[in-house]
C-alpha positions as CSV (number, residue, x, y, z in Angstrom):
1,M,-14.7,37.8,86.8
2,N,-12.0,35.3,87.5
3,A,-11.0,35.4,83.8
4,S,-10.7,39.1,84.1
5,A,-8.5,38.8,87.1
6,D,-6.3,36.3,85.4
7,D,-5.9,38.6,82.5
8,E,-4.6,41.3,84.9
9,K,-2.1,39.2,86.6
10,I,1.5,40.4,86.3
11,F,3.6,37.6,87.7
12,T,2.9,34.7,85.3
13,R,5.2,32.0,83.8
14,S,5.6,34.1,80.7
15,F,6.5,37.2,82.7
16,F,9.3,35.3,84.6
17,L,10.7,33.8,81.4
18,V,10.8,37.1,79.6
19,F,12.1,38.8,82.7
20,L,15.0,36.5,83.1
21,A,15.9,36.7,79.4
22,L,16.1,40.4,79.7
23,L,18.1,40.2,83.0
24,C,20.7,37.8,81.6
25,T,21.0,39.7,78.3
26,A,21.5,42.9,80.1
27,L,24.0,41.3,82.6
28,V,26.1,40.3,79.7
29,M,26.2,43.9,78.3
30,Y,27.0,45.6,81.6
31,V,29.6,43.0,82.9
32,L,31.6,43.5,79.7
33,M,31.0,47.1,79.1
34,S,32.1,48.1,82.5
35,T,35.4,46.2,82.1
36,V,36.2,46.2,78.4
37,T,37.7,49.8,78.5
38,E,40.1,48.7,81.2
39,Y,40.9,45.6,79.2
40,A,41.6,47.6,76.1
41,T,43.8,50.0,77.9
42,S,45.7,47.1,79.2
43,M,46.5,46.2,75.6
44,G,48.0,49.7,75.2
45,S,45.1,51.6,73.7
46,S,44.3,55.2,74.4
47,A,41.3,56.4,76.3
48,M,39.5,57.3,73.0
49,I,40.2,53.9,71.4
50,A,39.1,52.1,74.7
51,G,35.8,54.2,74.6
52,L,35.4,53.0,70.9
53,V,35.8,49.5,72.1
54,S,33.1,50.0,74.6
55,G,30.8,51.9,72.3
56,I,31.2,49.8,69.1
57,Y,29.1,47.1,70.8
58,I,26.2,49.4,70.9
59,F,26.9,50.6,67.3
60,G,26.6,46.9,66.3
61,G,23.3,46.8,68.3
62,L,22.2,50.1,66.4
63,C,22.8,48.3,63.2
64,S,20.8,45.2,64.0
65,R,18.0,47.2,65.6
66,I,17.5,49.2,62.2
67,Y,16.7,45.8,60.6
68,S,15.1,44.2,63.6
69,G,11.7,46.1,63.4
70,N,11.0,44.8,60.1
71,A,12.3,41.3,60.8
72,L,10.1,41.0,63.8
73,E,7.1,41.7,61.7
74,R,8.1,39.6,58.6
75,V,9.9,36.7,60.1
76,G,8.3,36.6,63.5
77,W,9.1,37.5,67.0
78,K,10.3,34.3,68.4
79,K,12.3,33.2,65.2
80,T,14.0,36.6,65.2
81,A,14.8,36.4,69.0
82,L,16.2,33.0,68.8
83,T,18.4,33.8,65.7
84,F,20.0,36.8,67.1
85,M,20.3,35.4,70.7
86,T,22.3,32.6,69.2
87,I,24.7,35.1,67.5
88,H,24.9,36.8,71.0
89,F,25.9,33.6,72.7
90,L,28.4,32.5,70.1
91,S,30.1,36.0,70.1
92,C,30.8,35.5,73.8
93,L,32.9,32.6,72.9
94,L,34.9,34.7,70.4
95,Y,36.4,36.8,73.2
96,F,38.5,33.9,74.3
97,I,40.5,34.1,71.0
98,V,41.0,38.0,70.9
99,S,44.7,38.8,70.8
100,D,44.7,42.5,70.0
101,V,42.5,45.6,70.0
102,N,41.7,45.3,66.3
103,L,40.3,41.8,66.8
104,L,38.5,43.0,69.9
105,L,36.8,45.7,68.0
106,I,35.5,43.2,65.4
107,V,34.2,40.9,68.1
108,R,32.5,43.7,69.9
109,F,30.8,44.8,66.8
110,I,29.4,41.3,66.0
111,H,28.3,40.9,69.7
112,G,26.5,44.0,69.5
113,I,24.7,42.9,66.4
114,G,23.4,39.9,68.3
115,F,22.4,42.0,71.3
116,G,20.4,44.8,69.5
117,A,17.9,42.7,67.7
118,S,17.6,40.3,70.7
119,A,16.8,43.2,73.1
120,N,14.2,44.5,70.7
121,A,12.6,41.0,70.4
122,I,12.6,40.6,74.1
123,V,10.9,43.9,74.8
124,T,8.4,43.3,71.9
125,I,7.6,39.9,73.3
126,A,7.1,41.4,76.8
127,S,4.8,44.1,75.5
128,S,2.3,41.3,74.4
129,V,2.4,39.1,77.6
130,L,1.9,42.0,80.0
131,P,-1.5,43.0,81.3
132,K,-2.8,46.0,79.3
133,R,-4.7,47.8,82.2
134,R,-1.7,47.5,84.4
135,F,0.8,48.0,81.6
136,G,2.9,50.9,83.3
137,E,3.2,49.0,86.5
138,A,3.9,45.7,84.8
139,F,6.5,47.1,82.4
140,G,8.2,48.7,85.5
141,Y,8.6,45.3,87.1
142,F,9.7,43.8,83.8
143,M,12.4,46.5,83.3
144,M,13.8,45.8,86.7
145,G,15.7,43.2,84.8
146,T,17.7,46.0,83.3
147,T,17.8,47.7,86.7
148,L,19.3,44.7,88.4
149,A,21.8,44.2,85.5
150,V,22.9,47.8,85.7
151,G,23.7,47.4,89.4
152,L,25.1,43.9,89.5
153,G,26.7,43.9,86.1
154,P,29.5,46.5,86.7
155,F,29.9,45.1,90.3
156,I,30.2,41.5,89.1
157,G,32.4,42.6,86.1
158,G,34.9,44.5,88.4
159,F,35.0,41.7,90.9
160,L,35.6,39.1,88.2
161,Y,38.1,41.3,86.4
162,D,40.1,41.9,89.5
163,S,39.9,38.3,90.8
164,V,40.4,36.0,87.7
165,G,40.9,38.5,84.9
166,S,39.2,39.0,81.6
167,A,38.6,35.3,81.1
168,G,36.3,35.2,84.0
169,C,34.2,38.0,82.5
170,F,33.9,36.2,79.2
171,L,33.0,32.9,80.7
172,F,30.2,34.7,82.8
173,A,28.9,36.3,79.5
174,A,28.8,33.0,77.8
175,I,26.8,31.2,80.5
176,F,24.3,34.0,81.0
177,S,23.7,34.6,77.3
178,A,23.0,30.9,77.0
179,I,20.5,31.0,79.9
180,A,18.6,34.0,78.1
181,L,18.5,31.9,74.9
182,I,16.9,28.9,76.7
183,C,14.3,31.2,78.4
184,I,13.1,32.6,75.1
185,Y,13.0,29.1,73.6
186,F,10.4,28.1,76.2
187,I,8.2,31.2,76.2
188,D,4.9,30.9,74.4
189,V,3.9,33.8,72.1
190,S,1.9,31.9,69.5
191,A,-1.2,34.0,70.2
192,H,0.7,37.3,69.2
193,D,3.7,36.3,67.1
194,P,3.1,37.6,63.4
195,A,4.8,34.3,62.2
196,N,1.6,32.4,63.4
197,K,-0.8,34.7,61.7
198,H,-1.2,33.3,58.2
199,E,-3.0,36.4,57.0
200,I,0.1,38.5,57.4
201,K,1.4,39.7,54.0
202,K,3.6,42.3,52.7
203,D,2.2,45.7,53.7
204,S,2.7,48.4,51.0
205,S,1.3,51.1,53.0
206,Y,4.7,51.8,54.6
207,F,7.7,53.2,52.7
208,G,11.3,54.2,53.4
209,L,11.9,55.3,56.9
210,D,8.5,53.9,58.0
211,K,10.0,50.5,57.6
212,I,12.6,51.4,60.2
213,I,11.3,54.2,62.3
214,E,8.0,54.8,64.1
215,R,7.7,58.6,63.8
216,G,5.4,59.0,66.7
217,A,8.2,57.5,69.0
218,V,11.0,59.9,67.7
219,P,10.4,62.8,70.2
220,V,10.5,60.7,73.4
221,S,13.3,58.6,71.9
222,F,15.4,61.7,71.2
223,F,15.3,63.2,74.7
224,T,15.9,59.8,76.3
225,A,19.0,59.5,74.1
226,L,20.4,62.7,75.4
227,T,20.0,61.5,78.9
228,S,21.6,58.1,78.0
229,L,24.7,59.9,76.8
230,G,25.1,61.4,80.3
231,Y,24.6,57.8,81.9
232,V,27.2,56.2,79.5
233,S,29.8,58.5,80.7
234,I,29.5,57.0,84.2
235,L,29.3,53.4,82.7
236,S,32.3,53.6,80.5
237,F,34.8,55.7,82.6
238,Y,33.9,55.4,86.3
239,R,36.6,52.9,87.1
240,L,39.2,55.1,85.5
241,Y,37.8,58.1,87.2
242,A,37.7,56.5,90.4
243,V,41.4,55.9,90.3
244,E,42.0,59.3,89.3
245,V,40.2,60.8,92.2
246,N,41.2,58.1,94.7
247,L,37.6,57.0,95.4
248,T,37.7,53.3,94.2
249,G,36.2,52.1,97.3
250,I,32.8,54.0,97.1
251,F,32.7,54.0,93.3
252,S,32.7,50.0,93.5
253,W,29.4,50.4,95.2
254,F,28.0,53.0,92.7
255,F,25.8,50.6,90.8
256,I,24.6,48.7,93.8
257,I,23.3,52.0,95.4
258,Y,21.9,52.8,91.9
259,S,20.0,49.5,91.7
260,V,18.6,49.7,95.3
261,V,17.2,53.0,94.7
262,L,15.7,52.2,91.3
263,I,14.2,49.0,92.7
264,L,12.5,50.9,95.4
265,S,11.3,53.7,93.2
266,R,10.3,52.0,89.9
267,P,7.0,50.4,91.1
268,V,5.9,53.8,92.5
269,A,6.9,55.5,89.3
270,G,5.0,52.9,87.3
271,K,1.8,53.4,89.2
272,I,2.2,57.3,88.7
273,Q,2.5,56.8,85.0
274,D,-0.6,54.7,85.0
275,R,-2.4,57.6,86.5
276,G,-1.2,60.1,83.9
277,G,2.1,61.3,85.4
278,D,4.5,60.9,82.5
279,L,5.7,64.6,82.5
280,I,6.7,65.0,86.2
281,I,8.6,61.7,86.2
282,C,10.6,62.6,83.1
283,V,11.4,66.3,84.0
284,A,12.3,65.2,87.6
285,G,14.6,62.5,86.2
286,I,16.5,64.8,83.7
287,I,17.0,67.4,86.5
288,A,18.1,64.7,89.0
289,Q,20.7,63.2,86.6
290,A,22.2,66.6,85.5
291,I,22.7,67.5,89.3
292,G,24.3,64.1,90.0
293,L,26.8,64.5,87.1
294,F,27.7,68.1,87.9
295,L,28.5,67.1,91.6
296,I,30.9,64.3,90.9
297,A,32.6,66.6,88.2
298,F,32.9,69.6,90.5
299,Y,33.4,68.1,93.9
300,P,34.2,64.3,93.8
301,S,33.9,62.9,97.2
302,T,32.2,59.8,99.1
303,L,29.1,61.9,99.7
304,T,28.8,63.2,96.0
305,V,29.3,59.7,94.5
306,V,26.4,58.3,96.7
307,I,24.2,61.4,95.7
308,C,25.2,60.8,92.0
309,A,24.2,57.2,92.2
310,V,20.7,58.1,93.7
311,C,20.4,60.8,90.9
312,A,21.4,58.5,88.2
313,A,18.6,56.0,89.4
314,L,15.9,58.7,89.5
315,G,17.5,60.0,86.0
316,F,18.3,57.5,83.3
317,G,17.3,54.5,85.3
318,T,13.7,55.7,85.7
319,L,13.6,57.4,82.2
320,N,14.7,54.4,80.4
321,S,11.9,52.3,81.8
322,A,9.3,55.1,81.8
323,C,10.0,56.2,78.3
324,T,10.0,52.6,76.9
325,T,6.6,52.3,78.5
326,I,5.4,55.5,76.9
327,V,6.5,54.5,73.3
328,T,5.0,51.0,73.6
329,R,1.8,52.1,75.3
330,N,1.0,54.7,72.7
331,T,1.7,52.6,69.6
332,S,-0.5,50.2,67.9
333,E,0.3,46.4,68.2
334,K,1.1,46.5,64.5
335,R,3.7,49.2,64.9
336,R,4.9,48.3,68.3
337,S,8.1,46.4,67.0
338,Y,9.0,49.6,65.1
339,A,8.4,51.8,68.1
340,V,10.6,49.6,70.3
341,S,13.3,49.6,67.6
342,T,13.1,53.5,67.1
343,F,13.5,54.0,70.9
344,F,16.6,51.9,71.1
345,I,18.1,53.1,67.9
346,F,18.2,56.7,69.3
347,C,19.6,55.4,72.8
348,D,22.1,53.1,71.0
349,A,23.4,55.8,68.8
350,T,24.3,58.0,71.8
351,M,25.6,55.1,73.8
352,G,27.5,53.8,70.9
353,F,29.2,57.0,69.9
354,G,29.2,58.6,73.3
355,P,32.2,56.8,74.9
356,A,34.5,57.7,72.0
357,L,33.1,61.2,71.9
358,L,33.4,61.9,75.5
359,G,36.8,60.2,75.6
360,V,38.2,63.3,73.6
361,F,37.4,65.5,76.7
362,A,39.5,63.1,78.9
363,S,43.0,64.2,77.8
364,E,43.5,66.1,81.1
365,G,41.4,64.0,83.3
366,Y,37.9,62.6,83.6
367,A,36.2,65.5,85.4
368,P,35.4,67.4,82.1
369,V,33.7,64.3,80.8
370,Y,31.1,64.5,83.6
371,M,30.7,68.2,83.4
372,I,29.9,68.0,79.6
373,S,27.6,65.0,80.4
374,S,25.7,67.2,82.8
375,I,25.2,69.9,80.2
376,I,24.1,67.5,77.6
377,T,21.6,65.9,80.1
378,L,20.0,69.4,80.6
379,L,19.5,69.8,76.9
380,A,17.0,67.0,77.1
381,L,14.6,69.1,79.2
382,P,13.1,71.4,76.4
383,V,12.8,68.3,74.2
384,C,11.0,66.5,76.9
385,L,8.5,69.4,77.4
386,Y,7.7,69.4,73.7
387,A,7.4,65.6,73.3
388,L,5.0,65.2,76.3
389,K,2.8,68.3,75.9
390,K,-0.8,67.5,75.7
């Protein structure tokens, strides 16, 4: 009985290590992504190029995620994680030598390569150390690492950029990527890591796309990707939009409000999932995000910014965690690394190309960006109903 209780404990040493690794890695991403567009425009780049500077990080992550599913199985979870997290750390140091936008694009791409496979490995490792009977609840707590990063990252990034400039953001990124690397080094996954299972050999039963994509995870990944495009419009352009509509004060608190709402709602959502509530969570999240984006596009004000922050938390914030739970929970352990990779490949594709794509609509202001994002978010609804039908 005690052994069974121990098996169902959520807050273990392994949980805290993998949680801190996720939190620090995500903080690096959001601190830089929320300020790098402004940094790029200060170098004289257009809104579209600034969006590309932001998004190419995600595109680099997309490239490494395509490889990482196979690497996690063949090379091993921990070795893959340590290798790419080292690249992630060293890339942070390269920002200090950037002198023009072209070099910044190269560094962002390399940094993204380190991030993509690292994030895959962290989530895959977490899926093995969390209790199976309380997986939705446990995974919800684990994904709060991303939640906190989404809220604190842009806030910290804006504060550092305004106070000490871009160098402060780059130093922060280097320190926290190092902390994440140390956490993964000390976590024990020997009982689950394929590298420690000597019977693992090349599996010839999978060919072509099956070595990159887990097909069962595609529908859920696709509708989550559509909502991520709506979310990235906020992440990439909110500081520029805030200046345009003279709401810099309330927009500086956007992601703090977002995080508070998500922290309060996520454990409840996790418990609902464990009791069979996938569909209602996802449908409500899509509708909430579409409403929030529409409001700040149509009538930007202090009230609508607060409402949008709440809606974004109930939207992409909840969906990202809920849908990651779905694809990992519904996939065998042997294919789990591929399912995680598939999920993030889809999300990264929209988040990577999204800023540059949406930047095209910013020629006469940023309100059209959010209106288009609201419409794209609603397109996820029929895909969601199809993906989660019983």
